[in-house]
C-alpha positions in Angstrom: -10.7 3.8 16.4 -6.9 3.9 16.6 -4.5 1.0 16.3 -1.1 1.2 17.8 1.3 -0.8 15.5 5.0 -0.8 16.1 4.8 2.6 17.9 3.1 4.2 14.9 -0.4 5.1 14.6 -3.0 3.7 12.1 -6.6 4.8 12.3 -9.7 3.1 10.9 -11.5 5.1 8.3 -14.3 7.4 9.6 -17.0 6.4 7.0 -19.0 9.7 7.8 -16.1 11.9 6.7 -16.1 10.8 3.1 -18.4 9.0 0.6 -18.3 5.1 1.1 -15.5 3.2 -0.5 -16.3 1.1 -3.4 -17.1 -2.5 -2.5 -15.4 -5.7 -3.7 -18.1 -8.5 -3.7 -17.1 -11.4 -1.5 -14.2 -9.6 0.1 -14.1 -7.9 3.7 -11.9 -4.9 3.5 -10.5 -3.0 6.4 -9.8 0.7 5.4 -7.2 2.5 7.4 -5.5 5.8 7.4 -1.8 5.5 8.1 0.3 8.5 9.0 3.8 8.3 7.6 6.4 10.8 6.4 4.2 13.6 7.5 1.4 12.5 5.3 -1.8 10.5 5.6 -2.2 7.4 3.4 -5.2 5.3 2.8 -4.6 1.5 2.9 -7.1 -1.2 2.2 -6.3 -4.5 3.9 -8.0 -7.8 2.9 -7.6 -11.5 3.7 -6.6 -13.2 6.9 -4.8 -11.1 9.3 -2.3 -13.9 10.1 -1.5 -14.7 6.5 1.6 -13.9 4.6 1.5 -10.3 3.4 1.1 -9.4 -0.2 1.5 -5.7 -1.3 -0.4 -4.6 -4.3 0.7 -1.3 -5.9 -1.6 0.4 -8.3 -0.5 2.4 -11.4 -1.2 6.1 -12.2 -3.8 7.5 -12.0 -5.6 4.8 -10.2 -5.9 3.7 -6.6 -6.4 0.5 -4.5 -9.7 -0.5 -6.3 -7.5 -1.2 -9.4 -7.0 -4.7 -7.9 -10.7 -5.5 -7.4 -10.8 -8.3 -10.0 -7.9 -10.3 -8.6 -8.5 -9.4 -4.9 -11.1 -12.0 -4.2 -8.7 -14.8 -5.1 -5.5 -13.4 -3.6 -7.3 -12.5 -0.3 -8.3 -16.1 0.3 -4.8 -17.0 1.3 -2.8 -13.8 1.6 -3.0 -10.6 3.7 -3.4 -8.1 0.9 -2.0 -4.7 1.6 -3.3 -2.0 -0.9 -1.9 1.4 -0.3 -3.1 4.5 -2.2 0.1 6.2 -3.4 0.5 9.9 -2.5 -1.8 12.2 -4.5 -4.0 9.3 -5.5 -7.1 7.7 -4.1 -7.9 8.8 -0.6 -4.2 9.6 0.3 -2.9 13.1 0.9 -1.8 15.0 -2.2 1.2 17.3 -1.4 2.4 19.8 -4.0 5.7 17.9 -4.3 7.4 14.7 -3.6 6.4 12.6 -6.7 9.7 11.3 -7.7 10.0 7.4 -7.8 12.3 7.4 -4.8 9.7 9.4 -2.7 7.0 7.1 -3.7 9.2 4.1 -2.7 10.0 5.7 0.6 6.3 6.3 1.3 5.5 2.6 0.7 8.3 1.5 2.9 7.1 3.9 5.7 3.6 2.7 5.4 4.8 -0.9 5.6 6.9 0.0 8.7 3.8 1.7 10.3 1.7 -1.5 9.7 4.7 -3.7 11.1 5.1 -5.5 7.7 8.8 -6.5 7.8 8.8 -8.8 4.7 6.4 -9.1 1.9 5.8 -10.1 -1.8 5.0 -7.2 -4.1 2.9 -7.1 -7.2 2.8 -3.9 -9.1 2.0 -2.7 -12.6 2.4 0.4 -14.8 5.2 2.6 -13.5 4.9 0.8 -10.2 6.5 -2.3 -11.9 9.8 -0.4 -12.0 9.3 1.3 -8.7 12.5 1.6 -6.6 10.7 -0.2 -3.7 11.0 -3.5 -5.4 14.6 -2.9 -6.5 15.7 -1.6 -3.1 14.1 -4.4 -1.3 15.4 -7.1 -3.6 18.8 -5.5 -3.8 19.2 -5.3 -0.1 18.2 -8.8 0.3 20.2 -10.3 -2.5 23.0 -7.8 -3.1 22.1 -7.8 -6.9 22.2 -4.7 -8.9 18.9 -4.0 -10.6 18.8 -2.0 -13.9 17.4 1.5 -13.8 14.2 1.8 -16.0 13.9 5.7 -15.7 
Protein backbone atom coordinates (compact mmCIF):
# COMPACT_ATOMS: atom_id res chain seq x y z
CA UNK A 1 0.00 0.00 0.00
CA UNK A 2 1.35 3.44 -0.86
CA UNK A 3 0.91 6.63 1.14
CA UNK A 4 1.13 10.01 -0.53
CA UNK A 5 2.77 12.41 1.89
CA UNK A 6 3.69 15.90 0.81
CA UNK A 7 3.93 14.89 -2.84
CA UNK A 8 6.48 12.17 -2.05
CA UNK A 9 5.93 8.46 -1.87
CA UNK A 10 6.22 6.24 1.19
CA UNK A 11 5.20 2.61 0.98
CA UNK A 12 4.29 0.17 3.69
CA UNK A 13 6.60 -2.77 4.03
CA UNK A 14 5.84 -5.92 2.04
CA UNK A 15 6.32 -8.52 4.77
CA UNK A 16 6.57 -11.31 2.19
CA UNK A 17 9.68 -9.76 0.60
CA UNK A 18 11.95 -10.07 3.66
CA UNK A 19 12.08 -11.95 6.94
CA UNK A 20 9.78 -10.36 9.54
CA UNK A 21 11.06 -7.41 11.50
CA UNK A 22 11.93 -7.90 15.15
CA UNK A 23 9.05 -7.04 17.46
CA UNK A 24 9.01 -4.66 20.40
CA UNK A 25 6.63 -6.01 23.06
CA UNK A 26 3.75 -3.65 23.76
CA UNK A 27 4.48 -1.34 20.80
CA UNK A 28 2.65 -1.28 17.48
CA UNK A 29 5.14 -0.40 14.76
CA UNK A 30 4.38 0.76 11.23
CA UNK A 31 7.27 -0.16 8.91
CA UNK A 32 7.60 1.93 5.77
CA UNK A 33 9.97 2.17 2.87
CA UNK A 34 10.60 5.82 2.04
CA UNK A 35 12.14 6.88 -1.26
CA UNK A 36 14.44 9.88 -0.88
CA UNK A 37 17.62 11.09 -2.59
CA UNK A 38 17.44 8.20 -5.04
CA UNK A 39 17.54 5.59 -2.28
CA UNK A 40 15.07 3.47 -0.37
CA UNK A 41 15.09 3.96 3.40
CA UNK A 42 13.37 1.80 5.98
CA UNK A 43 11.58 3.81 8.67
CA UNK A 44 9.85 2.40 11.74
CA UNK A 45 7.07 4.58 13.14
CA UNK A 46 5.57 4.13 16.60
CA UNK A 47 3.26 6.07 18.87
CA UNK A 48 0.17 8.18 18.24
CA UNK A 49 0.12 9.54 14.68
CA UNK A 50 -1.03 12.95 15.95
CA UNK A 51 1.63 13.25 18.68
CA UNK A 52 4.71 15.47 18.50
CA UNK A 53 7.43 13.72 16.46
CA UNK A 54 10.65 12.45 17.97
CA UNK A 55 13.44 11.21 15.69
CA UNK A 56 15.65 8.48 17.10
CA UNK A 57 18.93 7.99 15.18
CA UNK A 58 20.88 4.82 15.77
CA UNK A 59 24.65 4.46 15.84
CA UNK A 60 26.93 2.36 13.68
CA UNK A 61 26.59 -0.54 12.90
CA UNK A 62 23.04 -0.78 14.23
CA UNK A 63 19.53 -0.02 13.00
CA UNK A 64 16.12 1.11 14.33
CA UNK A 65 15.88 -1.83 16.76
CA UNK A 66 18.68 -0.21 18.78
CA UNK A 67 15.93 1.81 20.52
CA UNK A 68 13.76 -1.17 21.58
CA UNK A 69 14.35 -0.71 25.33
CA UNK A 70 13.23 2.93 25.46
CA UNK A 71 10.65 2.82 22.66
CA UNK A 72 7.75 1.51 24.78
CA UNK A 73 7.90 4.54 27.07
CA UNK A 74 8.68 7.14 24.39
CA UNK A 75 5.93 5.90 22.06
CA UNK A 76 3.27 6.42 24.73
CA UNK A 77 3.33 10.17 24.20
CA UNK A 78 5.43 10.86 21.07
CA UNK A 79 5.32 9.86 17.40
CA UNK A 80 8.67 8.10 17.20
CA UNK A 81 10.40 8.14 13.82
CA UNK A 82 13.22 5.59 13.60
CA UNK A 83 14.97 5.62 10.22
CA UNK A 84 17.62 3.09 9.26
CA UNK A 85 20.56 5.13 7.99
CA UNK A 86 21.94 4.34 4.55
CA UNK A 87 23.82 1.07 4.43
CA UNK A 88 22.32 -0.19 7.68
CA UNK A 89 19.24 -2.14 8.66
CA UNK A 90 16.80 -2.48 5.79
CA UNK A 91 17.83 0.70 3.95
CA UNK A 92 19.68 0.71 0.64
CA UNK A 93 23.47 0.41 0.79
CA UNK A 94 25.06 2.37 -2.05
CA UNK A 95 28.82 2.12 -2.64
CA UNK A 96 29.39 5.74 -1.60
CA UNK A 97 27.76 8.63 0.23
CA UNK A 98 28.70 7.88 3.85
CA UNK A 99 30.06 11.27 4.87
CA UNK A 100 28.25 12.84 7.82
CA UNK A 101 26.76 15.51 5.56
CA UNK A 102 25.34 12.79 3.28
CA UNK A 103 23.76 11.04 6.26
CA UNK A 104 22.32 14.33 7.52
CA UNK A 105 20.89 15.15 4.10
CA UNK A 106 19.37 11.65 3.96
CA UNK A 107 17.62 12.10 7.31
CA UNK A 108 16.28 15.52 6.34
CA UNK A 109 15.01 14.14 3.00
CA UNK A 110 13.28 11.23 4.76
CA UNK A 111 11.65 13.66 7.20
CA UNK A 112 10.53 15.84 4.29
CA UNK A 113 8.98 12.79 2.63
CA UNK A 114 7.12 12.00 5.85
CA UNK A 115 6.02 15.67 6.16
CA UNK A 116 7.84 16.11 9.47
CA UNK A 117 8.58 19.84 9.60
CA UNK A 118 9.87 20.12 13.16
CA UNK A 119 11.02 17.45 15.57
CA UNK A 120 13.09 16.69 18.59
CA UNK A 121 16.10 14.47 17.98
CA UNK A 122 17.81 11.84 20.08
CA UNK A 123 20.95 10.21 18.74
CA UNK A 124 23.91 8.33 20.07
CA UNK A 125 27.33 7.21 18.88
CA UNK A 126 28.50 9.23 15.88
CA UNK A 127 24.87 10.28 15.39
CA UNK A 128 25.23 12.48 18.50
CA UNK A 129 27.47 14.82 16.51
CA UNK A 130 25.61 14.32 13.25
CA UNK A 131 25.28 17.52 11.18
CA UNK A 132 21.49 17.07 11.16
CA UNK A 133 21.26 18.28 14.75
CA UNK A 134 23.77 21.08 14.21
CA UNK A 135 22.17 22.21 10.96
CA UNK A 136 18.66 22.20 12.36
CA UNK A 137 19.64 23.94 15.59
CA UNK A 138 21.93 26.38 13.80
CA UNK A 139 19.28 27.42 11.33
CA UNK A 140 16.73 27.83 14.11
CA UNK A 141 18.90 29.76 16.53
CA UNK A 142 21.70 31.21 14.42
CA UNK A 143 24.21 29.69 16.84
CA UNK A 144 27.48 28.24 15.64
CA UNK A 145 27.99 24.63 16.70
CA UNK A 146 31.45 23.13 17.20
CA UNK A 147 32.64 20.59 14.65
CA UNK A 148 33.37 17.22 16.26
CA UNK A 149 34.98 15.58 13.23
